[in-house]
C-alpha positions in Angstrom: 17.3 22.7 -22.6 14.5 21.0 -24.5 10.7 21.1 -23.9 9.4 17.5 -23.6 6.2 15.8 -22.6 6.2 13.1 -20.0 3.4 10.6 -19.7 2.9 8.5 -16.5 1.3 5.1 -16.9 -0.1 2.7 -14.3 1.5 2.7 -10.8 3.7 5.7 -11.9 0.6 7.8 -11.6 0.5 6.9 -7.9 3.9 8.4 -7.5 2.7 11.6 -9.2 -0.5 12.1 -7.2 -2.6 11.0 -10.1 -0.9 13.3 -12.7 -1.2 11.7 -16.2 1.4 13.9 -17.9 3.6 17.0 -17.5 5.6 19.3 -19.8 9.2 19.7 -18.6 12.4 21.4 -19.6 15.4 19.0 -19.7 18.5 18.3 -21.8 18.8 14.6 -20.8 16.8 11.8 -19.2 19.0 12.2 -16.1 18.2 15.9 -15.8 14.5 15.1 -16.4 14.4 12.6 -13.6 16.1 15.2 -11.2 13.4 17.8 -12.2 10.6 15.3 -11.7 12.0 14.2 -8.3 12.0 17.8 -7.1 8.4 18.2 -8.3 7.0 15.0 -6.9 9.3 14.1 -4.0 11.0 11.0 -2.7 8.1 8.6 -3.4 8.5 9.4 -7.1 12.3 8.9 -6.9 11.8 5.4 -5.5 9.4 4.4 -8.2 11.4 6.0 -11.0 14.4 3.8 -10.1 12.4 0.7 -10.9 10.4 2.0 -13.9 10.9 1.6 -17.6 11.6 4.9 -19.5 10.7 5.2 -23.1 11.8 8.1 -25.3 9.9 8.4 -28.6 9.1 4.7 -28.6 12.6 3.4 -27.7 13.5 2.1 -24.2 16.5 4.1 -22.9 18.5 1.0 -22.2 18.7 0.6 -26.0 19.8 4.3 -26.3 22.2 5.9 -23.9 20.5 5.1 -20.7 20.0 8.0 -18.3 22.5 10.0 -20.4 20.1 9.9 -23.4 19.8 13.5 -24.9 16.4 15.0 -25.2 15.2 17.4 -27.9 12.2 19.7 -28.3 9.0 17.8 -28.7 10.3 14.4 -27.4 7.7 12.2 -25.9 8.7 10.3 -22.8 6.7 7.5 -21.2 7.3 6.2 -17.7 5.8 2.8 -16.7 6.5 0.0 -14.4 7.7 -3.3 -15.9 5.1 -5.9 -16.4 5.7 -9.6 -16.0 3.8 -12.8 -15.9 3.0 -15.7 -18.0 
């Protein structure tokens, strides 16, 4: 398992009761999301399904999705997609 830092941006903070960031132990994004869901509950899980997850500046859809491996010191950002014109 790796020690990673997770930052919550915008509406994701509502799902974490105002928490800006946490340190977690996880080997993959999937495992990280399971850990965070246990910590913050079902409201977090619902938001996390819609959010954008970025690992060290790269969106996970361009990596290995939820199977993306994590290593010590990785920085994860969770934010809601923004649209408009």
